[in-house]
Each structure stands twice: as structure tokens, then as C-alpha cells.
DRENDO-1510 file (C-alpha; in Angstrom, 1 decimal, always signed):
<recs>
REC; n; res; u; v; w
REC; 1; MET; +116.3; -16.1; -28.6 .
REC; 2; ARG; +116.2; -18.6; -26.4 .
REC; 3; ARG; +115.3; -21.2; -28.7 .
REC; 4; ILE; +117.9; -19.7; -31.6 .
REC; 5; LEU; +120.2; -20.5; -28.8 .
REC; 6; GLU; +119.3; -23.7; -28.3 .
REC; 7; VAL; +119.6; -25.3; -31.5 .
REC; 8; GLN; +122.7; -23.2; -32.7 .
REC; 9; SER; +124.6; -26.6; -32.3 .
REC; 10; ALA; +122.4; -28.3; -34.4 .
REC; 11; THR; +122.5; -25.6; -36.8 .
REC; 12; MET; +125.8; -25.5; -37.0 .
REC; 13; LEU; +125.8; -29.2; -37.8 .
REC; 14; ASN; +122.8; -29.1; -40.6 .
REC; 15; ALA; +125.1; -26.3; -42.2 .
REC; 16; LEU; +127.9; -28.2; -41.7 .
REC; 17; LEU; +126.6; -31.0; -44.2 .
REC; 18; ILE; +125.0; -28.5; -46.6 .
REC; 19; LEU; +128.7; -26.7; -47.3 .
REC; 20; PRO; +130.1; -28.9; -49.8 .
REC; 21; LEU; +126.8; -28.6; -52.0 .
REC; 22; ALA; +126.8; -24.8; -51.4 .
REC; 23; LEU; +130.3; -25.0; -53.3 .
REC; 24; SER; +128.9; -26.9; -56.0 .
REC; 25; ALA; +127.5; -25.1; -59.5 .
REC; 26; PRO; +124.6; -22.0; -58.4 .
REC; 27; LEU; +121.4; -22.9; -58.8 .
REC; 28; SER; +120.1; -21.7; -62.2 .
REC; 29; CYS; +117.4; -22.4; -65.0 .
REC; 30; ASP; +117.9; -25.2; -67.8 .
REC; 31; PRO; +117.2; -23.3; -71.3 .
REC; 32; GLU; +114.4; -25.8; -71.1 .
REC; 33; SER; +113.0; -25.2; -68.1 .
REC; 34; VAL; +109.6; -24.4; -67.5 .
REC; 35; PHE; +109.9; -21.6; -65.5 .
REC; 36; ARG; +109.7; -18.0; -67.3 .
REC; 37; ASP; +111.8; -15.3; -65.7 .
REC; 38; LEU; +108.7; -13.1; -64.8 .
REC; 39; THR; +107.9; -11.4; -61.2 .
REC; 40; LEU; +104.7; -12.1; -59.0 .
REC; 41; GLU; +103.6; -9.1; -60.8 .
REC; 42; GLN; +104.0; -10.1; -64.3 .
REC; 43; ALA; +103.1; -13.9; -64.1 .
REC; 44; VAL; +99.6; -12.7; -62.9 .
REC; 45; GLU; +99.1; -11.1; -65.6 .
REC; 46; ALA; +100.5; -13.7; -67.9 .
REC; 47; ALA; +98.1; -16.3; -66.3 .
REC; 48; SER; +95.2; -14.0; -66.8 .
REC; 49; ALA; +95.8; -13.7; -70.3 .
REC; 50; GLU; +96.1; -17.4; -71.1 .
REC; 51; LYS; +93.4; -18.3; -68.8 .
REC; 52; LYS; +96.3; -20.5; -66.3 .
REC; 53; LEU; +97.0; -21.3; -63.0 .
REC; 54; ILE; +100.0; -19.8; -61.4 .
REC; 55; VAL; +102.7; -21.9; -59.6 .
REC; 56; LEU; +105.4; -20.6; -57.9 .
REC; 57; ASP; +108.6; -22.3; -56.2 .
REC; 58; ALA; +109.6; -20.5; -53.7 .
REC; 59; MET; +113.1; -21.5; -52.6 .
REC; 60; THR; +116.5; -20.0; -51.4 .
REC; 61; THR; +119.8; -20.8; -52.9 .
REC; 62; TRP; +121.2; -22.6; -50.1 .
REC; 63; CYS; +118.6; -25.0; -49.6 .
REC; 64; ALA; +119.2; -28.3; -50.9 .
REC; 65; PRO; +116.1; -29.7; -51.4 .
REC; 66; CYS; +115.6; -26.7; -53.7 .
REC; 67; ARG; +118.7; -28.1; -55.6 .
REC; 68; GLN; +117.8; -31.4; -55.6 .
REC; 69; MET; +114.2; -30.2; -57.4 .
REC; 70; GLU; +116.5; -28.1; -60.1 .
REC; 71; LEU; +118.5; -31.0; -61.0 .
REC; 72; THR; +115.6; -33.6; -61.1 .
REC; 73; THR; +112.4; -32.6; -61.0 .
REC; 74; TRP; +112.4; -29.3; -62.5 .
REC; 75; ARG; +114.0; -30.9; -65.8 .
REC; 76; ASP; +111.5; -33.7; -66.5 .
REC; 77; PRO; +111.0; -33.2; -69.8 .
REC; 78; GLY; +107.0; -34.8; -69.5 .
REC; 79; LEU; +106.9; -32.6; -66.6 .
REC; 80; VAL; +108.4; -29.1; -68.2 .
REC; 81; ARG; +105.5; -29.8; -71.1 .
REC; 82; TRP; +102.6; -30.4; -69.0 .
REC; 83; LEU; +103.1; -27.7; -67.2 .
REC; 84; ASP; +103.8; -24.9; -69.8 .
REC; 85; GLU; +100.2; -26.1; -71.1 .
REC; 86; ARG; +98.2; -25.1; -67.6 .
REC; 87; ALA; +100.5; -22.9; -65.7 .
REC; 88; VAL; +102.4; -20.1; -65.5 .
REC; 89; CYS; +105.2; -21.4; -63.4 .
REC; 90; ILE; +107.9; -18.4; -61.8 .
REC; 91; LYS; +111.1; -19.2; -59.3 .
REC; 92; LEU; +111.7; -16.9; -56.7 .
REC; 93; ASP; +114.4; -16.6; -54.3 .
REC; 94; MET; +113.0; -15.9; -50.5 .
REC; 95; ASP; +116.3; -14.4; -49.4 .
REC; 96; VAL; +115.5; -11.3; -52.2 .
REC; 97; HIS; +112.0; -11.3; -52.6 .
REC; 98; THR; +111.4; -11.2; -48.6 .
REC; 99; GLU; +108.0; -9.2; -49.2 .
REC; 100; VAL; +106.5; -12.0; -51.2 .
REC; 101; LYS; +107.4; -14.5; -48.0 .
REC; 102; GLN; +106.2; -12.3; -45.8 .
REC; 103; ARG; +102.6; -12.1; -47.2 .
REC; 104; LEU; +102.3; -16.1; -48.4 .
REC; 105; GLY; +103.8; -17.5; -44.6 .
REC; 106; ILE; +106.6; -19.1; -46.2 .
REC; 107; ARG; +108.1; -21.1; -43.5 .
REC; 108; GLY; +110.4; -23.7; -45.3 .
REC; 109; TYR; +111.8; -24.7; -48.5 .
REC; 110; PRO; +111.0; -25.5; -51.2 .
REC; 111; THR; +107.2; -24.4; -51.2 .
REC; 112; LEU; +104.9; -24.3; -54.2 .
REC; 113; VAL; +102.1; -21.6; -54.4 .
REC; 114; ALA; +99.2; -22.2; -56.6 .
REC; 115; PHE; +97.4; -18.9; -57.7 .
REC; 116; ARG; +94.1; -18.8; -59.4 .
REC; 117; ASP; +93.2; -15.0; -60.7 .
REC; 118; GLY; +96.0; -13.9; -58.6 .
REC; 119; VAL; +95.0; -15.1; -55.0 .
REC; 120; ALA; +97.4; -17.9; -53.2 .
REC; 121; PHE; +95.2; -20.7; -52.9 .
REC; 122; ASP; +97.1; -23.9; -52.1 .
REC; 123; GLN; +100.8; -24.5; -51.4 .
REC; 124; VAL; +102.9; -27.3; -50.3 .
REC; 125; THR; +106.1; -27.7; -48.7 .
REC; 126; GLY; +109.3; -30.1; -49.3 .
REC; 127; PHE; +110.9; -31.6; -52.1 .
REC; 128; LYS; +108.7; -33.0; -54.6 .
REC; 129; THR; +108.6; -35.5; -57.9 .
REC; 130; ALA; +108.0; -34.5; -61.0 .
REC; 131; ALA; +105.0; -37.2; -60.2 .
REC; 132; GLU; +104.1; -35.6; -57.3 .
REC; 133; VAL; +103.9; -31.9; -58.6 .
REC; 134; ARG; +101.6; -33.1; -61.6 .
REC; 135; ALA; +99.4; -34.8; -58.7 .
REC; 136; TRP; +99.3; -31.8; -56.8 .
REC; 137; ILE; +97.9; -30.1; -60.0 .
REC; 138; GLU; +95.6; -32.5; -61.2 .
REC; 139; ASP; +93.9; -32.3; -57.4 .
REC; 140; LEU; +93.9; -28.5; -57.2 .
REC; 141; GLN; +92.3; -28.6; -61.3 .
REC; 142; HIS; +89.3; -31.6; -60.0 .
REC; 143; GLY; +88.9; -29.2; -56.7 .
REC; 144; ASN; +90.7; -31.1; -54.5 .
REC; 145; ALA; +92.9; -28.8; -52.7 .
REC; 146; ASP; +95.5; -29.7; -50.2 .
REC; 147; LEU; +94.1; -28.7; -47.3 .
REC; 148; ARG; +90.7; -30.7; -47.9 .
REC; 149; ARG; +93.2; -33.5; -48.2 .
REC; 150; LEU; +95.2; -32.9; -45.0 .
REC; 151; LEU; +91.3; -33.2; -42.8 .
REC; 152; LYS; +90.2; -36.3; -44.6 .
REC; 153; ARG; +93.4; -38.0; -43.7 .
REC; 154; VAL; +92.7; -36.8; -40.0 .
REC; 155; GLU; +89.3; -38.7; -40.4 .
REC; 156; THR; +91.0; -41.9; -41.6 .
REC; 157; PHE; +93.3; -41.6; -38.9 .
REC; 158; GLU; +91.1; -41.3; -36.4 .
REC; 159; ALA; +89.0; -44.2; -37.4 .
REC; 160; MET; +92.0; -46.4; -37.8 .
REC; 161; ARG; +93.3; -48.6; -35.1 .
REC; 162; ILE; +96.8; -47.3; -33.4 .
REC; 163; GLU; +98.8; -50.3; -34.0 .
REC; 164; ASP; +97.8; -49.7; -37.8 .
REC; 165; ILE; +99.0; -46.0; -38.3 .
REC; 166; ASN; +102.2; -44.8; -39.7 .
REC; 167; PHE; +103.3; -41.7; -37.7 .
REC; 168; GLU; +105.4; -40.3; -40.1 .
REC; 169; ASP; +102.5; -39.8; -42.0 .
REC; 170; ARG; +100.6; -38.9; -39.7 .
REC; 171; ARG; +103.6; -36.0; -38.9 .
REC; 172; ALA; +103.3; -35.2; -41.9 .
REC; 173; VAL; +99.7; -34.3; -42.2 .
REC; 174; ALA; +99.9; -33.1; -38.8 .
REC; 175; GLU; +102.9; -30.1; -40.0 .
REC; 176; GLY; +101.1; -29.5; -43.1 .
REC; 177; LEU; +98.0; -28.6; -41.1 .
REC; 178; LEU; +100.2; -25.8; -39.4 .
REC; 179; GLN; +99.4; -23.8; -42.9 .
REC; 180; TYR; +96.4; -23.5; -42.1 .
REC; 181; SER; +93.8; -21.8; -40.0 .
REC; 182; GLN; +92.9; -24.8; -38.4 .
REC; 183; ASP; +94.7; -24.9; -34.6 .
REC; 184; GLU; +91.5; -27.0; -32.9 .
REC; 185; VAL; +92.2; -29.6; -35.7 .
REC; 186; VAL; +96.4; -29.4; -35.8 .
REC; 187; SER; +96.8; -28.9; -31.6 .
REC; 188; GLY; +94.7; -32.4; -31.4 .
REC; 189; GLU; +97.1; -33.9; -33.8 .
REC; 190; LEU; +100.0; -32.7; -32.2 .
REC; 191; LEU; +98.7; -33.4; -28.8 .
REC; 192; TRP; +97.8; -37.0; -29.8 .
REC; 193; LEU; +101.5; -37.6; -31.3 .
REC; 194; TRP; +103.1; -36.5; -28.2 .
REC; 195; GLU; +101.2; -38.6; -26.4 .
REC; 196; HIS; +101.7; -41.9; -28.2 .
REC; 197; ILE; +105.4; -41.5; -29.7 .
REC; 198; PRO; +106.8; -42.6; -26.9 .
REC; 199; THR; +104.6; -46.3; -26.6 .
REC; 200; HIS; +104.5; -47.0; -30.6 .
REC; 201; ALA; +107.1; -44.3; -32.2 .
REC; 202; PRO; +110.0; -44.2; -30.2 .
REC; 203; LEU; +112.2; -43.3; -33.7 .
REC; 204; LEU; +110.1; -40.1; -33.5 .
REC; 205; ALA; +111.4; -39.4; -30.5 .
REC; 206; ALA; +113.7; -36.2; -31.6 .
REC; 207; TRP; +110.8; -34.8; -33.5 .
REC; 208; ARG; +108.7; -34.5; -30.4 .
REC; 209; TRP; +111.3; -33.0; -28.1 .
REC; 210; ASP; +113.0; -30.7; -30.8 .
REC; 211; VAL; +110.5; -29.8; -32.8 .
REC; 212; LEU; +107.0; -30.4; -32.1 .
REC; 213; PRO; +107.2; -28.2; -28.8 .
REC; 214; MET; +108.3; -25.2; -31.3 .
REC; 215; GLU; +104.7; -26.0; -33.3 .
REC; 216; MET; +102.7; -26.4; -30.6 .
REC; 217; LYS; +103.8; -22.7; -28.5 .
REC; 218; PRO; +101.8; -20.9; -31.0 .
REC; 219; LEU; +98.9; -23.0; -30.3 .
REC; 220; VAL; +99.0; -22.8; -27.2 .
REC; 221; ASP; +99.2; -19.1; -26.6 .
REC; 222; ARG; +96.1; -18.9; -29.2 .
REC; 223; VAL; +93.8; -21.8; -28.1 .
REC; 224; GLU; +93.3; -21.8; -24.2 .
REC; 225; ALA; +91.6; -25.5; -24.5 .
REC; 226; VAL; +95.0; -26.5; -25.9 .
REC; 227; ARG; +96.9; -24.5; -22.9 .
REC; 228; ALA; +94.5; -26.3; -20.3 .
REC; 229; ALA; +95.4; -29.5; -22.1 .
REC; 230; VAL; +99.3; -29.0; -21.6 .
REC; 231; SER; +99.0; -27.6; -18.3 .
REC; 232; THR; +97.5; -30.7; -17.1 .
REC; 233; LYS; +100.1; -32.6; -19.0 .
REC; 234; ARG; +102.6; -30.7; -17.0 .
REC; 235; LEU; +101.3; -31.0; -13.7 .
REC; 236; ALA; +101.2; -34.8; -13.8 .
REC; 237; LEU; +105.3; -34.6; -14.6 .
REC; 238; ARG; +106.1; -32.4; -11.8 .
REC; 239; PRO; +109.6; -33.2; -10.4 .
REC; 240; VAL; +110.5; -32.1; -6.9 .
REC; 241; THR; +114.1; -32.1; -5.7 .
REC; 242; ASN; +114.0; -35.0; -3.0 .
REC; 243; ARG; +112.6; -37.4; -5.5 .
REC; 244; LEU; +114.4; -36.8; -8.7 .
REC; 245; PRO; +112.5; -37.7; -12.1 .
REC; 246; SER; +114.0; -40.1; -14.8 .
REC; 247; VAL; +115.7; -38.3; -18.1 .
REC; 248; THR; +112.0; -39.1; -20.5 .
REC; 249; HIS; +110.2; -37.6; -17.4 .
REC; 250; LEU; +112.3; -34.7; -16.8 .
REC; 251; ARG; +112.6; -34.1; -20.8 .
REC; 252; ASP; +109.4; -33.9; -21.1 .
REC; 253; TRP; +108.0; -32.0; -18.1 .
REC; 254; ILE; +111.1; -29.4; -19.8 .
REC; 255; GLU; +109.6; -29.0; -22.9 .
REC; 256; LEU; +105.6; -28.9; -21.8 .
REC; 257; ASN; +107.4; -25.5; -19.7 .
REC; 258; SER; +108.8; -24.4; -23.1 .
REC; 259; MET; +105.1; -24.7; -24.9 .
REC; 260; LEU; +103.6; -23.1; -22.0 .
REC; 261; GLY; +106.2; -20.2; -22.0 .
REC; 262; ASP; +107.7; -21.1; -18.7 .
REC; 263; ASP; +111.1; -21.9; -18.9 .
REC; 264; ALA; +112.1; -19.5; -15.7 .
REC; 265; ALA; +110.5; -22.8; -14.0 .
REC; 266; THR; +112.7; -25.6; -15.4 .
REC; 267; ALA; +115.6; -22.7; -14.4 .
REC; 268; VAL; +114.0; -23.2; -10.9 .
REC; 269; PHE; +114.0; -26.5; -10.3 .
REC; 270; CYS; +117.5; -26.9; -12.2 .
REC; 271; GLY; +119.3; -24.0; -10.4 .
REC; 272; ALA; +118.0; -26.5; -7.0 .
REC; 273; ALA; +119.5; -30.0; -8.6 .
REC; 274; VAL; +122.1; -29.2; -9.8 .
REC; 275; GLU; +123.6; -28.8; -5.8 .
REC; 276; VAL; +123.5; -32.1; -5.1 .
REC; 277; LYS; +125.4; -34.7; -7.0 .
REC; 278; ALA; +122.8; -36.8; -8.0 .
REC; 279; GLY; +121.0; -33.5; -9.9 .
REC; 280; ARG; +124.2; -32.9; -11.0 .
REC; 281; THR; +124.3; -36.4; -12.4 .
REC; 282; LEU; +120.9; -36.3; -14.1 .
REC; 283; MET; +121.1; -32.9; -15.1 .
REC; 284; ARG; +124.3; -33.4; -17.3 .
REC; 285; LYS; +122.3; -36.1; -19.1 .
REC; 286; LEU; +120.5; -33.2; -20.9 .
REC; 287; ASP; +123.6; -30.5; -20.6 .
REC; 288; HIS; +122.8; -29.7; -24.6 .
REC; 289; ARG; +119.5; -29.0; -23.7 .
REC; 290; LEU; +119.3; -27.1; -20.3 .
REC; 291; PHE; +123.0; -25.0; -20.7 .
REC; 292; PRO; +121.6; -22.7; -23.5 .
REC; 293; LEU; +118.3; -22.5; -22.0 .
REC; 294; LEU; +119.8; -21.5; -18.6 .
REC; 295; VAL; +121.9; -18.9; -20.3 .
REC; 296; GLU; +119.4; -17.2; -21.4 .
REC; 297; GLN; +117.4; -17.3; -17.8 .
REC; 298; GLY; +120.3; -15.7; -16.7 .
REC; 299; ASP; +121.3; -18.5; -14.0 .
REC; 300; TRP; +125.3; -19.1; -15.4 .
REC; 301; ARG; +125.9; -20.6; -12.1 .
REC; 302; ALA; +123.6; -23.7; -13.2 .
REC; 303; ALA; +124.7; -23.3; -16.6 .
REC; 304; GLY; +128.1; -24.5; -16.0 .
REC; 305; LEU; +127.1; -26.9; -13.7 .
REC; 306; VAL; +124.9; -28.7; -16.6 .
REC; 307; LEU; +127.9; -29.2; -18.5 .
REC; 308; ASN; +129.1; -32.7; -18.6 .
REC; 309; ASP; +131.8; -32.5; -20.5 .
REC; 310; PRO; +132.6; -28.7; -22.1 .
REC; 311; VAL; +136.6; -29.3; -22.9 .
REC; 312; HIS; +135.0; -32.2; -25.2 .
REC; 313; ASP; +132.5; -30.4; -27.0 .
REC; 314; ALA; +134.6; -26.9; -27.8 .
REC; 315; ARG; +137.4; -29.3; -29.5 .
REC; 316; GLN; +134.8; -31.2; -31.5 .
REC; 317; GLN; +132.8; -28.6; -32.1 .
REC; 318; LEU; +136.1; -26.8; -33.4 .
REC; 319; SER; +137.5; -29.8; -35.4 .
REC; 320; SER; +134.2; -30.0; -37.7 .
REC; 321; LEU; +135.1; -26.0; -38.1 .
REC; 322; SER; +138.3; -26.9; -39.2 .
REC; 323; GLN; +136.9; -29.7; -41.9 .
REC; 324; SER; +134.7; -26.8; -43.6 .
REC; 325; SER; +137.4; -24.8; -43.9 .
REC; 326; GLU; +139.7; -27.0; -44.9 .
REC; 327; GLU; +136.9; -28.4; -48.4 .
REC; 328; LEU; +136.7; -24.5; -48.7 .
REC; 329; SER; +139.9; -23.5; -49.2 .
REC; 330; ALA; +140.2; -25.8; -51.9 .
REC; 331; SER; +139.4; -23.1; -53.8 .
REC; 332; SER; +142.4; -21.2; -55.3 .
REC; 333; GLN; +140.0; -17.5; -54.9 .
REC; 334; VAL; +139.0; -18.6; -51.8 .
REC; 335; ARG; +143.1; -19.2; -50.8 .
REC; 336; SER; +143.7; -16.0; -52.3 .
REC; 337; LEU; +140.9; -14.3; -50.2 .
REC; 338; ASP; +142.0; -15.6; -47.0 .
REC; 339; GLU; +145.6; -14.4; -47.3 .
REC; 340; GLN; +144.3; -11.0; -48.6 .
REC; 341; GLY; +141.9; -11.0; -45.0 .
REC; 342; ALA; +139.1; -9.4; -47.2 .
REC; 343; PRO; +136.2; -9.1; -44.5 .
REC; 344; SER; +132.6; -10.2; -45.2 .
REC; 345; LYS; +131.5; -7.4; -46.8 .
REC; 346; ASP; +134.0; -7.7; -49.4 .
REC; 347; LEU; +132.5; -11.1; -50.4 .
REC; 348; SER; +131.6; -10.5; -53.5 .
REC; 349; LEU; +134.6; -8.7; -55.2 .
REC; 350; LEU; +138.0; -10.3; -55.3 .
REC; 351; GLY; +140.8; -8.5; -56.7 .
REC; 352; GLY; +138.2; -6.6; -58.5 .
REC; 353; ALA; +137.1; -9.7; -60.1 .
REC; 354; LEU; +133.4; -10.8; -59.3 .
REC; 355; LEU; +134.1; -13.9; -56.6 .
REC; 356; ASP; +132.2; -16.8; -58.0 .
REC; 357; PRO; +128.8; -17.1; -56.5 .
REC; 358; ALA; +128.8; -20.5; -55.4 .
REC; 359; VAL; +132.3; -19.8; -53.3 .
REC; 360; ALA; +130.9; -16.9; -52.0 .
REC; 361; ARG; +128.1; -18.1; -50.9 .
REC; 362; ALA; +130.0; -20.9; -48.6 .
REC; 363; LEU; +132.8; -18.5; -47.3 .
REC; 364; ARG; +129.5; -16.6; -45.9 .
REC; 365; ILE; +128.7; -19.7; -43.8 .
REC; 366; ARG; +131.8; -20.5; -42.6 .
REC; 367; ARG; +132.2; -17.0; -41.0 .
REC; 368; ALA; +128.7; -17.3; -39.6 .
REC; 369; LEU; +129.5; -20.6; -38.1 .
REC; 370; GLU; +133.2; -19.1; -36.9 .
REC; 371; ARG; +130.6; -16.2; -35.2 .
REC; 372; GLU; +128.6; -19.5; -34.0 .
REC; 373; VAL; +131.9; -21.1; -32.1 .
REC; 374; ARG; +132.9; -18.3; -31.0 .
REC; 375; GLN; +129.8; -17.5; -29.5 .
REC; 376; GLN; +129.5; -20.4; -28.1 .
REC; 377; HIS; +132.8; -20.7; -26.9 .
REC; 378; ALA; +132.5; -17.7; -25.0 .
REC; 379; GLN; +129.5; -18.9; -23.2 .
REC; 380; ARG; +130.7; -22.0; -21.7 .
REC; 381; TYR; +133.8; -20.1; -20.4 .
REC; 382; ALA; +131.6; -17.6; -18.7 .
REC; 383; ALA; +129.3; -20.5; -16.9 .
REC; 384; LEU; +132.2; -22.5; -16.2 .
REC; 385; VAL; +134.5; -19.5; -14.5 .
REC; 386; ALA; +130.7; -18.6; -12.4 .
REC; 387; SER; +130.6; -22.6; -11.6 .
REC; 388; ALA; +133.9; -22.4; -10.1 .
REC; 389; ARG; +135.4; -25.0; -13.2 .
REC; 390; ASP; +138.3; -22.7; -13.4 .
REC; 391; HIS; +140.7; -25.3; -15.0 .
REC; 392; GLU; +138.4; -26.1; -17.6 .
REC; 393; ALA; +137.3; -22.6; -18.5 .
REC; 394; GLU; +140.5; -22.0; -19.1 .
REC; 395; LYS; +141.2; -25.0; -21.5 .
REC; 396; VAL; +138.2; -23.9; -23.5 .
REC; 397; ALA; +139.1; -20.2; -24.0 .
REC; 398; GLU; +143.0; -22.0; -25.2 .
REC; 399; LEU; +140.6; -24.4; -27.4 .
REC; 400; LEU; +138.9; -21.1; -29.2 .
REC; 401; LEU; +141.9; -19.4; -29.3 .
REC; 402; ALA; +143.9; -21.6; -30.8 .
REC; 403; GLY; +141.3; -22.2; -33.3 .
REC; 404; LEU; +140.5; -18.7; -34.3 .
REC; 405; ASP; +142.6; -16.2; -33.1 .
REC; 406; ASP; +141.5; -13.2; -33.4 .
REC; 407; GLU; +140.2; -10.0; -32.1 .
REC; 408; ALA; +136.7; -11.1; -32.7 .
REC; 409; SER; +137.5; -14.1; -30.2 .
REC; 410; ARG; +139.1; -12.2; -27.3 .
REC; 411; ILE; +136.3; -9.4; -27.6 .
REC; 412; ALA; +133.5; -12.5; -27.4 .
REC; 413; LEU; +135.1; -13.8; -24.1 .
REC; 414; VAL; +135.5; -11.4; -22.4 .
REC; 415; THR; +131.4; -9.6; -23.6 .
REC; 416; GLN; +130.5; -13.1; -22.1 .
REC; 417; ALA; +132.7; -13.0; -19.0 .
REC; 418; ILE; +131.1; -9.7; -18.2 .
REC; 419; ALA; +127.3; -10.7; -19.4 .
REC; 420; ALA; +127.7; -13.9; -16.6 .
REC; 421; GLY; +128.9; -11.5; -14.0 .
REC; 422; VAL; +132.6; -13.0; -13.7 .
REC; 423; SER; +135.0; -10.0; -15.7 .
REC; 424; GLN; +136.5; -9.6; -12.3 .
REC; 425; GLU; +137.1; -13.2; -11.5 .
REC; 426; HIS; +140.3; -13.1; -13.8 .
REC; 427; PRO; +141.1; -9.5; -14.8 .
REC; 428; GLU; +144.1; -10.2; -15.4 .
REC; 429; ARG; +143.1; -12.6; -18.5 .
REC; 430; HIS; +140.7; -10.6; -19.9 .
REC; 431; VAL; +142.6; -7.0; -19.6 .
REC; 432; ARG; +145.0; -9.1; -21.8 .
REC; 433; TRP; +142.7; -10.5; -24.3 .
REC; 434; LEU; +141.5; -6.6; -24.6 .
REC; 435; ASP; +144.9; -5.1; -24.8 .
REC; 436; GLU; +146.1; -7.9; -27.7 .
REC; 437; ALA; +142.6; -7.7; -29.6 .
REC; 438; VAL; +143.3; -4.1; -29.5 .
REC; 439; LYS; +146.9; -4.5; -31.1 .
REC; 440; ASP; +145.0; -7.0; -33.6 .
</recs>
């Protein structure tokens, strides 16, 4: 839950970037596509009869790399002919075939899964060119499965001088190993990257802080030796309030706490540090990381104090939402739907006519973004009230209601005020919002 809150802003930005793509034509199979219109069970039967492999493209309709492969890789005439001779190829939407997604452990899109005799034995994730798909299948046919290839790469890295290592390649290998039961190897690779990225690959700093801790946490939970190693690193960075750490050391300590499932330690330190000016200045440099963590830990006062410029952030967030809405409203169907005020559950229909699937997807994205905006603005408002930053709290609420003037926004503001224990701080305002929500 906490990690979901933490990455809301990044998720929302990614969705905004993908929105124009969602408005384009929906994914569909080209007439000469290599894919057959079969279920996985039917593909197993066909592959058995034809003595071929199965190649499954596990994709989603909203995945930009999936669409890129649809427009390039899967329309390559040479690859289509070559694959047709060697494999039964099918494409399944993982948002529809959720049982297949769970059974195969699909974690990203697109993921290509190879089956032999009905059993999945290899998979690769991410955009692949026609040449890369062909090389992957050839490796499988020659017995060079992906796991063996990755383990060989690890051995190669270990024999190299650090100056000669491509850190992006080593990161890709480590993440590739996550899908296999190789906890000791993959944890060793991730810890090596954690240790050496700051001095040798600073361009990967964002990945090190934002992604690596989430990948490490399951390993820390499963392998005691990994937990011990992470605990040792955390102990060496433990801050004290009378001698504040650098921003970099503090962020490292926060992420090590996260790997260990100990965000409470972060909250305790931050709660004490923000009470002094120097501590607040330091914490506010990490406000986007600390705010959702402190909200999740229930320290609403500290959450409000770590916000650096909440009014600016609120305004920027609403501006981005407004721009995406303007792009979407260029569709005549969307304008008509907005005028009718159709709720989200009616997105598939418009005046009795079927709504264009691409427009329906884009509408779902926009309405999901609106929910995120309401939630984040309401949390900012409640935290600012809890930290006695009343003027900024009122401004954040005004911005939300100016941008999303509806019942849901008013209810969100009051709900978060109750969660923060500040609903009685401005009772007249909260009662007014509830009255207006009922009228809406």
C-alpha cells in the first residue's frame, strides 16, 4: 500500500505520456500476422500435432512497447515466415487472461513465453526487434535457454575489471534473473549494483533508489544472509538528529529501511528531525519520497512539515491533468460523452452506440488520473492542516475544487481530514463541502 502511494506521481506522469498513444488505433492483428486466434489450450494441441514450440506474446492493450512490437516486430515479413515454420504463436491480453498471467508469473509487458510439450520453459520481457526474437528462438532450439545465458553473463561480469563493465547491461542481467529461482545470485548482483552505482554509474541513481529496493525486498524477506547484509549496510548509515546526514546518505538509509520492511524507523527519525529548522530543510529535499511514507505511517504532522512547496506541486499536477483532458476532448465522442455526464461504468456505450475502444481506454486513463489527483490533493490538504500550514491547506483545496469541481473531490477532502484527525480544525468548511457534495 505504502509503495503504491509512493509512486503515484511517477505512475500518473507515465500515464499522461502514454495518453496520446492510447488515442491511436487499437491493437489488432495484421492480416499476415504470425499470431493464430487460439487459446493457450488450443495452442498446446496444435503445437503437439505440428511438433512445434509455442510462443506466447503476453501483452496488454495499454502497453506502449507492446504496440511498438505490433507495428514493427510482428509485421516483419521475414520473421513471420520464419516463425510460422517453427512455432505456434499466440497473443493474449493479460488484463483478460488473468489466470494465465498468474500461472506464468508475468511481471512486465510485453513478455514472450516459450513452451515445449505444453510446459513453459523460458521467457523474456521488454520490447524485442525481429532479429532479437529470432535470436532468442534460435538459442532455445540450440539448448541455450535464457537462464543459462544470464548466469554465463554473471560469470563474465565477475571476471571483468569494474572500469570495463557496462552497468546498464549488468542491471538488465540482474533484473532478468528475477524471474528465476536464483535468489543468491540475483541478490548478489543487486547488492553489487547498490554498492557501485554511486561512484561508477551515477546515471542509474534514480533506478537504484526507486526500483532496486522494491526488487530487493522479497529477497530480503526470503534469504537470511541477504537480510543480514542489508542490515549491516543500514547500521553503517544510521543518522542521528544532532548530526544530520547528507541528502544522499539519508536517502540510502531510507531505502535500506524499505528493503527491510522498516519504514517505521524512517518515520520516527523524520518526525523528530522536522521539528527543527535544519531538519526540515533536509527533509524537504526528499519530500516526494517522504510524504507518502509518513502518511502511510500515520504521522500527518510530519508529512505536512516535509512538503516543500505543496501549492506549486498541486498546481502543476492539475495543469498536467488539464492538458491530457484537452487532448482527449478533441474526440467528438468524448465531447458528447462529457456533455451527457456518463459515469465510468458506461464508457463502452455512447447514446446506444459502441464507443471507439481507443477512446474508451483513454477515458479510463483520464478518470483514473482524476482519482489520483483527488487523493493526493486531499492528502496534502489534511497534512497541511495537521502541521498548522492553514493558508497553504486552503489554497490546495481551492485548486482541487477549481480543477475538479465535483462531489468526489469534496468527499475526498473531508475523508482525508478525518483520517488525519483534523476534521474538527475547520468544521464549518468541512460541513459546507459535505452539504455541497449532497447537492451535487
